[in-house]
C-alpha positions, 0 to 999 in steps of 0.5 A: 503399698501396705507391705511397704508401710508395714516395713517402714513401721518395723524399721522405725520401731527398731531404730527408735531404741538406738536413737533413745540410747544416743539421746540419753548418752548425749544428755548425760555427757552434757550434764557431766561436762557441765558439772566438771566445768563448774567444779574447775571454775569454782573458786574454793581455796581450801583443799578440804572443800575442793575434795568435798565439791569433787565428791558431790560432783561424782555423786550427782553424776551417778544419780543423773546416770541412773535416772537417764538409764531408767527413762531410756528403758521406759521409752524403749519398752513403750516403743515396743508396745509394752504398757509401761503404765501397767508395769509402773502400777504393778511396782507397788505390788512387787516392791516388797519382793524386789526390796527383799531381793535388792535390799543390800543395794538399797542399803548401799544407796542410803549409806552413800547418801549418809556419807555425803550428808555427814561428810565422813570422807571424800575423794582423796582422803586417807582412810582406814575402812574395816582394817584396810588403809588407803586413799579414797580414789572413787566414791559412788552411791553403791561402792567406795574404792580405796587404794593402798600404798602398794597399789591394791584397790579394794572395792567396798560396799557402802553399807558395810562401812561400819569401822571408819577412821579418816586421817584427813579431818584433823592434824595427825600425831606422828609417834615413834618409840626409841629403845636405849640400853639399860646401861645408858645414862638417862639424863644424857639420853634425854639431853641428846633427844632434846638437843636434836628436836629442832633439827629433826623437826625442820626435816619433817615436811608439814610439821605443825610444831616441835618434836616433843620428848614425852619421856620413858614410855615402857621398861622392857626386858632388854631396853628402856623405851622413850616416846617422842611425838610431833604434830603434822598435817593430816595424813602425813604421820606415816611419812613423818614417822619414817623420817623420825626413826632415821634421824633419831637413829643417826643422832643416837649413834653420833652420841654413842648411845646404844640401841639394844637388839636381840642377840643369841649366845651360843655356848659350846659344851666341854668335850 
């Protein structure tokens, strides 16, 4: 009878950790679904605010996940008779050692909280972080994931984000330089660029105004460089610049204005 009771206790000791894990996972899933439902039902019309809600939702889910993991681990240790109170009391003594070992992780957490509080970027924003440009696809307390137009995803530790450009905060300026031959009449060039500005502007999605002819920007060895620009919605400047180059090239060709290109002359010596 005593042996049976001992086996029963051992089985309970082995089963309890599994129950703790299931309970922890269930609690996390409840919170996750609840937060996702709140996000879906939130009546926020502005896209910027919607992305901010999504980012904060992701951050809260990460915090809840870490808290549940810690509580489950403490429960499992207590289940096996380990004095958790002594361990927690000793945390103060070992905090300095752990802090030194995991100081980068602590920096990542603090940097992640700072990014949220300062509204530096959100999920869905197009950013340039440390010379890597792409869309923020994931944001956590420790790392940020950015995917470029080729599909490559870079995982960046939050505390290393020191050089940041966010293209989604304000409208962008699409800027294109147009080169013409020195032999061209500049008044004719400017007239053509001005005449096609309305037509070109209408072909650019999310344009916030008309195409502006800024004038001669540079005198190069073999060409005169004009600069044109148009204001577009946030993160739309790259697509707008592609359209601008195509439309301006067609307009200059139609007006028979030469765009210089590099040529190599080969002279055969007399034999």
